[in-house]
C-alpha positions in Angstrom: 193.7 -3.7 -173.5 191.3 -1.7 -175.9 192.5 1.8 -175.9 189.7 3.3 -178.1 187.3 5.6 -176.5 184.0 4.4 -175.6 182.1 6.6 -178.0 184.1 4.9 -180.8 183.2 1.5 -179.9 179.4 2.5 -179.6 179.7 4.1 -183.1 181.2 1.1 -184.7 178.6 -1.1 -183.2 175.9 1.1 -184.5 177.4 1.5 -188.0 179.0 -1.8 -188.4 177.2 -4.1 -185.9 180.3 -4.5 -183.9 183.7 -4.1 -185.4 184.7 -1.9 -188.3 185.5 -3.6 -191.6 188.8 -4.9 -192.2 189.6 -2.5 -195.0 189.1 0.2 -192.5 192.5 -0.3 -191.3 194.0 0.5 -194.8 192.1 3.8 -195.1 194.2 7.0 -195.7 192.1 8.6 -193.0 192.6 6.1 -190.2 195.3 8.4 -188.7 193.6 11.6 -189.4 191.6 13.9 -187.3 187.9 13.0 -188.0 186.8 16.6 -187.6 188.7 17.3 -191.0 185.7 15.3 -192.7 183.0 17.1 -190.9 184.1 20.7 -191.2 182.7 22.5 -194.3 185.6 24.7 -194.8 187.8 21.9 -195.1 186.1 19.8 -197.9 188.9 20.2 -200.2 191.7 18.8 -197.7 189.4 16.0 -196.7 188.8 15.0 -200.4 192.6 15.2 -200.8 193.0 12.7 -198.0 190.3 10.3 -199.7 192.1 10.8 -203.3 195.1 9.0 -202.0 193.2 6.3 -200.3 193.8 2.6 -201.4 190.3 1.5 -200.1 188.4 4.6 -201.6 185.9 2.3 -203.6 185.2 0.2 -200.5 184.5 3.2 -198.3 182.3 4.9 -201.0 180.3 1.6 -201.5 179.9 1.1 -197.9 178.6 4.6 -197.0 176.4 4.8 -200.0 174.7 1.5 -199.3 174.6 2.4 -195.5 172.7 5.7 -196.5 170.6 3.9 -199.1 169.5 0.9 -196.9 168.9 2.8 -193.7 166.1 5.4 -193.0 165.7 8.2 -195.3 167.1 10.7 -192.7 170.5 9.0 -193.5 170.3 10.2 -197.1 168.5 13.5 -196.5 170.9 14.7 -194.1 174.2 13.3 -195.5 177.0 15.5 -194.5 180.8 15.5 -194.3 183.2 13.8 -196.8 183.1 10.0 -196.9 184.3 8.1 -199.8 185.8 11.2 -201.6 182.1 12.6 -201.8 180.7 15.3 -199.8 177.1 15.1 -198.3 175.6 17.0 -201.2 177.3 14.8 -203.6 176.0 11.7 -202.0 172.5 13.2 -201.9 172.6 13.7 -205.6 173.5 10.2 -206.0 170.5 9.0 -204.0 168.1 11.7 -205.4 169.4 12.1 -209.0 167.8 15.4 -210.7 165.0 14.5 -212.8 164.8 15.6 -216.4 161.5 17.4 -217.6 161.4 14.7 -220.2 161.4 12.0 -217.4 158.5 13.3 -215.6 156.1 13.5 -218.8 
């Protein structure tokens, strides 16, 4: 019997097309309250969980790819800590600052 909440199953279907990737089971955050990663005042604590994660690279790559390949609103409105990066850090990856020299 599947004991996951209905909302979780819907989210996984939207994000991953069905089931979460296999590496997700090994994630340091798998048993952590998800609100930790979406509470601005707890960013340092969320990043500390990510820092100890054995699948940090896979998580970060997955999130950045999802944001980059989806509608612009995914990149523009990135929030929370995912893959050890805050929303602002992920936005800077998607939209690196331009140098005055690069514009000319």
